[in-house]
BALUMRO-870447 format. One record per residue (C-alpha): residue number from 1; z, y, x. Coordinates in nm, 4 decimals, always signed. Example, Ala and Ser with C-alpha at 12.3 -4.5 7.8 and 13.67 -1.06 7.14 Angstrom:
// BALUMRO-870447
ATOM num       c3       c2       c1
ATOM   1  +0.7800  -0.4500  +1.2300
ATOM   2  +0.7140  -0.1060  +1.3670
// end
This chain:
// BALUMRO-870447
ATOM num       c3       c2       c1
ATOM   1 -18.2285  -9.5273  +1.4596
ATOM   2 -17.9647  -9.6509  +1.7075
ATOM   3 -17.9327  -9.9816  +1.5236
ATOM   4 -18.3116 -10.0282  +1.5195
ATOM   5 -18.3310  -9.9612  +1.8922
ATOM   6 -18.0389 -10.1967  +1.9606
ATOM   7 -18.1974 -10.4703  +1.7514
ATOM   8 -18.5330 -10.4300  +1.9283
ATOM   9 -18.3675 -10.4455  +2.2704
ATOM  10 -18.1750 -10.7619  +2.1832
ATOM  11 -18.4983 -10.9265  +2.0614
ATOM  12 -18.7295 -10.8158  +2.3421
ATOM  13 -18.4678 -10.8303  +2.6152
ATOM  14 -18.4232 -11.2076  +2.5989
ATOM  15 -18.5136 -11.2733  +2.9665
ATOM  16 -18.2760 -11.0024  +3.0896
ATOM  17 -17.9957 -11.1297  +2.8649
ATOM  18 -18.0587 -11.4815  +2.9944
ATOM  19 -18.0285 -11.3714  +3.3580
ATOM  20 -17.7123 -11.1778  +3.2767
ATOM  21 -17.5555 -11.4841  +3.1153
ATOM  22 -17.6514 -11.7010  +3.4136
ATOM  23 -17.4754 -11.4584  +3.6478
ATOM  24 -17.1689 -11.4713  +3.4253
ATOM  25 -17.1753 -11.8508  +3.4364
ATOM  26 -17.2002 -11.8466  +3.8159
ATOM  27 -16.8837 -11.6329  +3.8240
ATOM  28 -16.7005 -11.8697  +3.5886
ATOM  29 -16.7080 -11.6267  +3.2969
ATOM  30 -16.9115 -11.8619  +3.0756
ATOM  31 -16.8286 -12.2220  +2.9821
ATOM  32 -17.1140 -12.4368  +3.1151
ATOM  33 -17.0083 -12.7394  +2.9085
ATOM  34 -17.0215 -12.5396  +2.5835
ATOM  35 -17.2829 -12.2804  +2.6689
ATOM  36 -17.4994 -12.3831  +2.3736
ATOM  37 -17.2416 -12.2287  +2.1397
ATOM  38 -17.3159 -11.8884  +2.2931
ATOM  39 -17.6776 -11.9426  +2.1902
ATOM  40 -17.5855 -12.0215  +1.8291
ATOM  41 -17.6016 -12.4002  +1.8714
ATOM  42 -17.3003 -12.5569  +1.6997
ATOM  43 -17.0692 -12.7758  +1.8993
ATOM  44 -16.9167 -12.9401  +1.5905
ATOM  45 -17.0187 -13.0217  +1.2318
ATOM  46 -16.9229 -12.7862  +0.9508
ATOM  47 -16.6363 -12.9188  +0.7366
ATOM  48 -16.7050 -12.9604  +0.3651
ATOM  49 -16.5849 -12.7035  +0.1161
ATOM  50 -16.4934 -12.3364  +0.1584
ATOM  51 -16.4579 -12.2071  +0.5112
ATOM  52 -16.2980 -11.8901  +0.6489
ATOM  53 -16.4202 -11.7626  +0.9856
ATOM  54 -16.1857 -11.5530  +1.2033
ATOM  55 -16.3226 -11.3726  +1.5077
ATOM  56 -16.1257 -11.2250  +1.7975
ATOM  57 -16.2705 -11.0934  +2.1219
ATOM  58 -16.0239 -11.2397  +2.3701
ATOM  59 -15.6700 -11.3660  +2.4337
ATOM  60 -15.4592 -11.0841  +2.2891
ATOM  61 -15.6584 -11.0485  +1.9689
ATOM  62 -15.6752 -11.4255  +1.9168
ATOM  63 -15.2993 -11.4631  +1.9593
ATOM  64 -15.2384 -11.1920  +1.7011
ATOM  65 -15.4413 -11.3921  +1.4464
ATOM  66 -15.2585 -11.7219  +1.4999
ATOM  67 -14.9897 -11.6591  +1.2330
ATOM  68 -15.2722 -11.5915  +0.9854
ATOM  69 -15.4559 -11.9075  +1.0933
ATOM  70 -15.1423 -12.1126  +1.0370
ATOM  71 -15.1155 -11.9804  +0.6805
ATOM  72 -15.4818 -12.0516  +0.6025
ATOM  73 -15.5377 -12.3886  +0.7658
ATOM  74 -15.3776 -12.5843  +0.4832
ATOM  75 -15.5833 -12.4049  +0.2178
ATOM  76 -15.9398 -12.4301  +0.3515
ATOM  77 -16.1420 -12.5039  +0.6631
ATOM  78 -16.0734 -12.2516  +0.9390
ATOM  79 -16.3155 -12.1549  +1.2159
ATOM  80 -16.1922 -11.9341  +1.5026
ATOM  81 -16.4371 -11.7756  +1.7465
ATOM  82 -16.3653 -11.5928  +2.0711
ATOM  83 -16.5855 -11.4751  +2.3550
ATOM  84 -16.4022 -11.5604  +2.6780
ATOM  85 -16.3281 -11.8782  +2.8715
ATOM  86 -15.9580 -11.7920  +2.9006
ATOM  87 -15.9238 -11.7437  +2.5241
ATOM  88 -16.1011 -12.0750  +2.4564
ATOM  89 -15.8559 -12.2586  +2.6825
ATOM  90 -15.5633 -12.0932  +2.5106
ATOM  91 -15.6974 -12.1725  +2.1619
ATOM  92 -15.7362 -12.5377  +2.2638
ATOM  93 -15.3600 -12.5376  +2.3212
ATOM  94 -15.2438 -12.3105  +2.0402
ATOM  95 -15.4685 -12.3594  +1.7343
ATOM  96 -15.3006 -12.5700  +1.4658
ATOM  97 -15.4458 -12.9056  +1.3696
ATOM  98 -15.7340 -12.8540  +1.1285
ATOM  99 -15.8629 -12.5300  +1.2824
ATOM 100 -16.1875 -12.5322  +1.4813
ATOM 101 -16.2707 -12.3190  +1.7845
ATOM 102 -16.6218 -12.2119  +1.8845
ATOM 103 -16.7560 -11.9464  +2.1184
ATOM 104 -16.8999 -11.6484  +1.9333
ATOM 105 -17.2789 -11.6349  +1.9720
ATOM 106 -17.4333 -11.3709  +2.1949
ATOM 107 -17.5461 -11.0840  +1.9724
ATOM 108 -17.9193 -11.1684  +1.9525
ATOM 109 -18.0657 -11.2042  +1.6008
ATOM 110 -18.1920 -11.5607  +1.6538
ATOM 111 -17.8562 -11.6793  +1.7878
ATOM 112 -17.6685 -11.5072  +1.5062
ATOM 113 -17.8907 -11.6580  +1.2352
ATOM 114 -17.8520 -12.0077  +1.3811
ATOM 115 -17.4737 -11.9686  +1.3896
ATOM 116 -17.4508 -11.8451  +1.0290
ATOM 117 -17.7010 -12.1051  +0.9008
ATOM 118 -17.4787 -12.3813  +1.0342
ATOM 119 -17.1278 -12.2542  +0.9553
ATOM 120 -17.2013 -12.0750  +0.6228
ATOM 121 -16.8621 -11.8990  +0.6012
ATOM 122 -16.7262 -11.7977  +0.2622
ATOM 123 -16.5036 -11.5251  +0.4104
ATOM 124 -16.4997 -11.3532  +0.7509
ATOM 125 -16.1899 -11.1932  +0.9073
ATOM 126 -16.2772 -10.9711  +1.2052
ATOM 127 -16.0125 -10.8571  +1.4533
ATOM 128 -15.9631 -10.5098  +1.6000
ATOM 129 -16.2879 -10.3337  +1.7063
ATOM 130 -16.5212 -10.5958  +1.8534
ATOM 131 -16.8208 -10.4549  +1.6623
ATOM 132 -17.1381 -10.6566  +1.7337
ATOM 133 -17.4197 -10.4930  +1.5320
ATOM 134 -17.6431 -10.7964  +1.4739
ATOM 135 -17.3521 -11.0171  +1.3734
ATOM 136 -17.2109 -10.7614  +1.1315
ATOM 137 -17.5562 -10.6814  +0.9900
ATOM 138 -17.6378 -11.0467  +0.9179
ATOM 139 -17.2980 -11.1138  +0.7608
ATOM 140 -17.3553 -10.8168  +0.5301
ATOM 141 -17.7124 -10.9247  +0.4466
ATOM 142 -17.5823 -11.2626  +0.3302
ATOM 143 -17.3249 -11.0931  +0.1048
ATOM 144 -17.0344 -11.2696  +0.2781
ATOM 145 -16.7022 -11.0860  +0.2215
ATOM 146 -16.5986 -10.9308  +0.5520
ATOM 147 -16.2523 -10.7924  +0.6305
ATOM 148 -16.1450 -10.6025  +0.9408
ATOM 149 -15.7903 -10.7104  +1.0256
ATOM 150 -15.5862 -10.5515  +1.3006
ATOM 151 -15.8387 -10.2646  +1.2935
ATOM 152 -15.7865 -10.0435  +1.5961
ATOM 153 -15.9666  -9.7155  +1.6696
ATOM 154 -15.7954  -9.5224  +1.9468
ATOM 155 -15.8291  -9.1433  +1.9564
ATOM 156 -16.0614  -9.1850  +2.2571
ATOM 157 -16.2805  -9.4379  +2.0719
ATOM 158 -16.2772  -9.2154  +1.7641
ATOM 159 -16.4118  -8.9242  +1.9667
ATOM 160 -16.6829  -9.1490  +2.1102
ATOM 161 -16.7898  -9.2851  +1.7716
ATOM 162 -16.8119  -8.9314  +1.6325
ATOM 163 -17.1097  -8.8816  +1.8621
ATOM 164 -17.2937  -9.1591  +1.6721
ATOM 165 -17.1720  -9.1065  +1.3126
ATOM 166 -17.4605  -9.2816  +1.1356
ATOM 167 -17.4361  -9.5868  +1.3585
ATOM 168 -17.0620  -9.6443  +1.3114
ATOM 169 -17.0893  -9.5675  +0.9389
ATOM 170 -17.3554  -9.8392  +0.9116
ATOM 171 -17.1403 -10.0891  +1.1017
ATOM 172 -16.8342 -10.0182  +0.8893
ATOM 173 -17.0254 -10.0159  +0.5600
ATOM 174 -17.0505 -10.3949  +0.5680
ATOM 175 -16.6734 -10.4422  +0.5568
ATOM 176 -16.5273 -10.5221  +0.2165
ATOM 177 -16.1880 -10.4021  +0.3409
ATOM 178 -16.0589 -10.2506  +0.6667
ATOM 179 -15.6908 -10.3014  +0.7521
ATOM 180 -15.5726 -10.0610  +1.0206
ATOM 181 -15.2987 -10.1647  +1.2612
ATOM 182 -15.1326  -9.8286  +1.2080
ATOM 183 -15.1671  -9.5419  +0.9583
ATOM 184 -15.3497  -9.3496  +1.2316
ATOM 185 -15.6022  -9.6317  +1.2778
ATOM 186 -15.6556  -9.6441  +0.9004
ATOM 187 -15.7166  -9.2688  +0.8857
ATOM 188 -15.9690  -9.2848  +1.1702
ATOM 189 -16.1516  -9.5790  +1.0109
ATOM 190 -16.1802  -9.3878  +0.6833
ATOM 191 -16.3057  -9.0770  +0.8656
ATOM 192 -16.5746  -9.2858  +1.0373
ATOM 193 -16.7028  -9.4168  +0.7030
ATOM 194 -16.5158  -9.7379  +0.6189
ATOM 195 -16.5529  -9.7727  +0.2382
ATOM 196 -16.2070  -9.9209  +0.1670
ATOM 197 -15.9096  -9.8821  +0.3995
ATOM 198 -15.5449  -9.9885  +0.3934
ATOM 199 -15.2603 -10.0397  +0.6399
ATOM 200 -15.0266 -10.3381  +0.6107
ATOM 201 -14.8865 -10.3207  +0.9631
ATOM 202 -14.9548 -10.4798  +1.2981
ATOM 203 -14.9900 -10.8596  +1.3112
ATOM 204 -14.8987 -10.8453  +1.6793
ATOM 205 -14.5483 -10.7838  +1.5491
ATOM 206 -14.5394 -11.1228  +1.3778
ATOM 207 -14.6840 -11.3386  +1.6507
ATOM 208 -14.5130 -11.6708  +1.6946
ATOM 209 -14.3127 -11.6798  +2.0192
ATOM 210 -14.5211 -11.7789  +2.3195
ATOM 211 -14.4659 -12.1465  +2.3992
ATOM 212 -14.2551 -12.2636  +2.6899
ATOM 213 -14.1980 -12.6162  +2.8148
ATOM 214 -13.8266 -12.6863  +2.7683
ATOM 215 -13.8075 -12.9474  +3.0432
ATOM 216 -13.9754 -12.7134  +3.2922
ATOM 217 -13.7503 -12.4271  +3.1797
ATOM 218 -13.4418 -12.6407  +3.2515
ATOM 219 -13.5837 -12.7332  +3.5922
ATOM 220 -13.6538 -12.3690  +3.6788
ATOM 221 -13.3050 -12.2634  +3.5726
ATOM 222 -13.1560 -12.5299  +3.7959
ATOM 223 -13.3815 -12.4243  +4.0833
ATOM 224 -13.2905 -12.0547  +4.0482
ATOM 225 -12.9225 -12.1361  +4.0122
ATOM 226 -12.6908 -11.8358  +4.0159
ATOM 227 -12.9452 -11.5905  +4.1587
ATOM 228 -13.0026 -11.2732  +3.9573
ATOM 229 -13.3639 -11.2330  +3.8518
ATOM 230 -13.5942 -11.0059  +3.6563
ATOM 231 -13.9588 -11.0310  +3.5554
ATOM 232 -14.2603 -10.8008  +3.5783
ATOM 233 -14.5092 -10.9353  +3.3219
ATOM 234 -14.8852 -10.8860  +3.2772
ATOM 235 -14.9105 -10.6567  +3.5762
ATOM 236 -15.2329 -10.4861  +3.6860
ATOM 237 -15.3559 -10.3700  +4.0287
ATOM 238 -15.1204 -10.1168  +4.1819
ATOM 239 -14.8208 -10.2311  +3.9802
ATOM 240 -14.7369 -10.5314  +4.1986
ATOM 241 -14.6787 -10.3122  +4.5043
ATOM 242 -14.4570 -10.0879  +4.2907
ATOM 243 -14.2606 -10.3950  +4.1772
ATOM 244 -14.2177 -10.4953  +4.5413
ATOM 245 -14.0747 -10.1537  +4.6257
ATOM 246 -13.8408 -10.1794  +4.3259
ATOM 247 -13.7303 -10.5212  +4.4535
ATOM 248 -13.6523 -10.3783  +4.7978
ATOM 249 -13.4441 -10.1003  +4.6443
ATOM 250 -13.2500 -10.3443  +4.4237
ATOM 251 -13.2043 -10.6131  +4.6899
ATOM 252 -12.9742 -10.3780  +4.8785
ATOM 253 -12.7366 -10.3902  +4.5782
ATOM 254 -12.7884 -10.7459  +4.4543
ATOM 255 -12.7791 -11.0139  +4.7216
ATOM 256 -13.0213 -11.2977  +4.6610
ATOM 257 -13.2188 -11.1090  +4.3933
ATOM 258 -13.5356 -11.2854  +4.2740
ATOM 259 -13.8274 -11.0858  +4.1324
ATOM 260 -14.0860 -11.2821  +3.9341
ATOM 261 -14.4330 -11.1315  +3.8848
ATOM 262 -14.6802 -11.2707  +3.6297
ATOM 263 -15.0133 -11.0919  +3.6884
ATOM 264 -15.2302 -11.0274  +3.3829
ATOM 265 -15.5192 -11.2008  +3.5621
ATOM 266 -15.3917 -11.5140  +3.7397
ATOM 267 -15.6887 -11.5350  +3.9774
ATOM 268 -15.5417 -11.2335  +4.1607
ATOM 269 -15.2344 -11.4338  +4.2658
ATOM 270 -15.3366 -11.5079  +4.6267
ATOM 271 -15.4454 -11.1490  +4.6914
ATOM 272 -15.1167 -11.0172  +4.5515
ATOM 273 -14.9209 -11.2595  +4.7710
ATOM 274 -15.1062 -11.1331  +5.0799
ATOM 275 -15.0414 -10.7697  +4.9815
ATOM 276 -14.6692 -10.8214  +4.9251
ATOM 277 -14.6177 -11.0417  +5.2315
ATOM 278 -14.7503 -10.7484  +5.4371
ATOM 279 -14.4543 -10.5508  +5.2997
ATOM 280 -14.2157 -10.7893  +5.4841
ATOM 281 -14.1254 -10.9857  +5.1723
ATOM 282 -14.0967 -11.3624  +5.1344
ATOM 283 -14.3500 -11.4515  +4.8631
ATOM 284 -14.4120 -11.7830  +4.6840
ATOM 285 -14.7034 -11.8799  +4.4585
ATOM 286 -14.6616 -12.0997  +4.1520
ATOM 287 -15.0284 -12.2022  +4.1682
ATOM 288 -14.9493 -12.3579  +4.5090
ATOM 289 -14.6682 -12.5598  +4.3448
ATOM 290 -14.4076 -12.3521  +4.5269
ATOM 291 -14.0563 -12.3241  +4.3898
ATOM 292 -13.9318 -11.9944  +4.2478
ATOM 293 -13.7820 -11.8911  +4.5803
ATOM 294 -13.7969 -11.6213  +4.8454
ATOM 295 -13.7889 -11.2558  +4.7467
ATOM 296 -14.0801 -11.2583  +4.5017
ATOM 297 -14.2288 -11.5478  +4.3063
ATOM 298 -14.5799 -11.4934  +4.1700
ATOM 299 -14.6452 -11.7034  +3.8582
ATOM 300 -15.0250 -11.7029  +3.8785
ATOM 301 -15.0882 -11.9756  +3.6206
ATOM 302 -15.2385 -11.9723  +3.2710
ATOM 303 -15.0334 -12.0151  +2.9566
ATOM 304 -14.6847 -11.9975  +3.1105
ATOM 305 -14.5789 -11.6434  +3.0252
ATOM 306 -14.3564 -11.7752  +2.7447
ATOM 307 -14.1786 -11.9955  +2.9972
ATOM 308 -14.0898 -11.6988  +3.2177
ATOM 309 -13.9942 -11.4780  +2.9221
ATOM 310 -13.7323 -11.7436  +2.8426
ATOM 311 -13.6176 -11.7576  +3.2041
ATOM 312 -13.5752 -11.3841  +3.2712
ATOM 313 -13.3120 -11.1721  +3.0944
ATOM 314 -13.4862 -10.8457  +3.1935
ATOM 315 -13.8625 -10.7949  +3.1505
ATOM 316 -14.0843 -10.5054  +3.2552
ATOM 317 -14.4130 -10.4998  +3.0587
ATOM 318 -14.7115 -10.4131  +3.2765
ATOM 319 -15.0245 -10.1996  +3.2458
ATOM 320 -14.7865  -9.9157  +3.1650
ATOM 321 -14.6766  -9.7672  +3.4972
ATOM 322 -14.9936  -9.6574  +3.6733
ATOM 323 -15.3534  -9.7445  +3.7539
ATOM 324 -15.4721  -9.9371  +3.4464
ATOM 325 -15.2940  -9.7868  +3.1481
ATOM 326 -15.2307  -9.8602  +2.7810
ATOM 327 -14.9596 -10.1232  +2.8035
ATOM 328 -14.9370 -10.4938  +2.7282
ATOM 329 -14.7624 -10.6356  +2.4227
ATOM 330 -14.3834 -10.5667  +2.4337
ATOM 331 -14.3229 -10.7725  +2.1180
ATOM 332 -14.3657 -11.0996  +2.3094
ATOM 333 -14.0599 -11.0657  +2.5363
ATOM 334 -13.8571 -10.8959  +2.2606
ATOM 335 -13.8899 -11.1880  +2.0196
ATOM 336 -13.7650 -11.4218  +2.2931
ATOM 337 -13.4541 -11.2110  +2.3498
ATOM 338 -13.5328 -11.0265  +2.6714
ATOM 339 -13.4193 -10.6730  +2.7481
ATOM 340 -13.7547 -10.4903  +2.7503
ATOM 341 -13.8658 -10.2098  +2.9814
ATOM 342 -14.2053 -10.0388  +2.9962
ATOM 343 -14.3633  -9.7395  +3.1660
ATOM 344 -14.4911  -9.4109  +3.0233
ATOM 345 -14.8427  -9.5347  +2.9378
ATOM 346 -14.8188  -9.7366  +2.6143
ATOM 347 -15.1139  -9.5963  +2.4179
ATOM 348 -15.2273  -9.9460  +2.3134
ATOM 349 -14.9106  -9.9655  +2.1005
ATOM 350 -14.8735  -9.6188  +1.9468
ATOM 351 -14.6502  -9.7386  +1.6631
ATOM 352 -14.4755 -10.0353  +1.8207
ATOM 353 -14.3490  -9.8656  +2.1364
ATOM 354 -14.1776  -9.5725  +1.9546
ATOM 355 -14.0345  -9.8125  +1.6952
ATOM 356 -13.8796 -10.0264  +1.9678
ATOM 357 -13.7353  -9.7226  +2.1427
ATOM 358 -13.5865  -9.5912  +1.8175
ATOM 359 -13.4238  -9.9296  +1.7479
ATOM 360 -13.2795  -9.9610  +2.0973
ATOM 361 -13.5048 -10.2632  +2.1484
ATOM 362 -13.6685 -10.1241  +2.4631
ATOM 363 -13.6297  -9.8578  +2.7303
ATOM 364 -13.9121  -9.6427  +2.8676
ATOM 365 -13.9125  -9.5455  +3.2363
ATOM 366 -14.1083  -9.2602  +3.3894
ATOM 367 -14.1880  -9.4138  +3.7287
ATOM 368 -14.0906  -9.6885  +3.9715
ATOM 369 -13.7747  -9.5042  +4.0812
ATOM 370 -13.6578  -9.4895  +3.7204
ATOM 371 -13.7514  -9.8572  +3.6795
ATOM 372 -13.5270  -9.9504  +3.9717
ATOM 373 -13.2395  -9.7579  +3.8116
ATOM 374 -13.2954  -9.9214  +3.4698
ATOM 375 -13.3219 -10.2770  +3.6050
ATOM 376 -13.0180 -10.2203  +3.8252
ATOM 377 -12.8106 -10.0948  +3.5329
ATOM 378 -12.8906 -10.4042  +3.3259
ATOM 379 -12.8272 -10.6500  +3.6082
ATOM 380 -12.4977 -10.4818  +3.6944
ATOM 381 -12.3588 -10.4721  +3.3390
ATOM 382 -12.3615 -10.8052  +3.1496
ATOM 383 -12.2261 -10.6409  +2.8318
ATOM 384 -12.5064 -10.3814  +2.8277
ATOM 385 -12.7606 -10.6534  +2.8966
ATOM 386 -12.6336 -10.8592  +2.6013
ATOM 387 -12.6508 -10.5606  +2.3651
ATOM 388 -13.0068 -10.4799  +2.4688
ATOM 389 -13.1240 -10.8410  +2.4385
ATOM 390 -12.9765 -10.8756  +2.0895
ATOM 391 -13.1312 -10.5440  +1.9803
ATOM 392 -13.4766 -10.6536  +2.0976
ATOM 393 -13.4596 -10.9872  +1.9182
ATOM 394 -13.3197 -10.8344  +1.5983
ATOM 395 -13.5975 -10.5738  +1.5886
ATOM 396 -13.8646 -10.8409  +1.6379
ATOM 397 -13.7214 -11.0509  +1.3540
ATOM 398 -13.7242 -10.7500  +1.1201
ATOM 399 -14.1044 -10.7144  +1.1488
ATOM 400 -14.1850 -11.0528  +0.9911
ATOM 401 -14.2841 -10.8997  +0.6540
ATOM 402 -14.6179 -10.7714  +0.7900
ATOM 403 -14.7861 -11.1116  +0.7544
ATOM 404 -14.6910 -11.1320  +0.3854
ATOM 405 -14.8345 -10.7837  +0.3266
ATOM 406 -15.1653 -10.8791  +0.4917
ATOM 407 -15.1896 -11.2011  +0.2904
ATOM 408 -15.1244 -11.0097  -0.0310
ATOM 409 -15.4160 -10.7755  +0.0424
ATOM 410 -15.6393 -11.0732  +0.1267
ATOM 411 -15.5344 -11.2766  -0.1779
ATOM 412 -15.8302 -11.1897  -0.4101
ATOM 413 -16.0851 -11.2712  -0.1387
ATOM 414 -15.9070 -11.5934  -0.0438
ATOM 415 -15.9033 -11.7020  -0.4076
ATOM 416 -16.2733 -11.6220  -0.4346
ATOM 417 -16.3442 -11.8310  -0.1226
ATOM 418 -16.1374 -12.1236  -0.2512
ATOM 419 -16.3266 -12.1195  -0.5783
ATOM 420 -16.6665 -12.1178  -0.4111
ATOM 421 -16.8686 -12.4096  -0.2781
ATOM 422 -17.0245 -12.4296  +0.0661
ATOM 423 -17.3636 -12.2645  +0.0484
ATOM 424 -17.6568 -12.5098  +0.0606
// end
């Protein structure tokens, strides 16, 4: 019943959907140059032979699939879809040669049919929990093997889906295989009706290190000189002011301390600078081509987080202290050898965060006062800092086997796709 109502609304609600998309475009949330792709109109021709389609909602999910893309691109044609402008820009930089990026079509039946008629995938790999009913229904109707990778159902989402058991069971019934990020995710997927479930581990633990321009890194190091610095990464509203207060507390101990803040959403950079300048701090903005100077440097640019992870020996991972909660990915700074700190709210990484703590690869702080103590201890003790950095990098390296486990589970479907011909 819910699916039928949803389908009817997406068919009859065309004018409303059109106005909604126009408003998104006016706010820069749709790509005007490639908007036809959102309507199911292909932007590129389909390569000959078997094709695997990977879908990820946005930046984080797409990055987690990149190691898988790199393994597949030499075997068959690879199509990656995402739904956001920021993820499309990142994929333009990060996808390996031979992989194609397109925007995922808006979930209207006509758009979905046009997309599938053109691309004719032989295998679909779907990331996390971006469940679009019309897309999933039409993939299933065409008998295309469909695998959920990085499947994630939080306890909160699980409780919500239990209020619509038939609907989620129908959505999950089209998946040939569901791979949970964690054993808990796998158990919740099975309870919601997924027909075949397994857990190979979290691909976010095998992401390739974020890129960083070596020449720019050398220039930044020369610019910073002997100043002590630490980084607050992927921060959300409310956290930047807390980082500023931590800086003030630490600056009394460490003369010349530099705090670098990389907000999760770069467009907030100017507003953050205004907020922190009102706290009597000297603030510089990277988007204004300012040097990493003053008290706090705000790196409000896209695609440079890897650069600053290489620059900073101590990294606090945001979305974990207050306000927005759940945590950002702590694997990224760990694999680049930073000493990792995060707050008490890491529910987005229910397996990773405890594993890092158990391995000594990260430290959890209860509040901003505890963060100031933890950062101060690391900056004051080079030997402790070295131990913590080595522990983080060693833990990250030990997780590399997850990708092999995922590929082993996908092997029969990949072989089937390789043996098939593109559908006429």
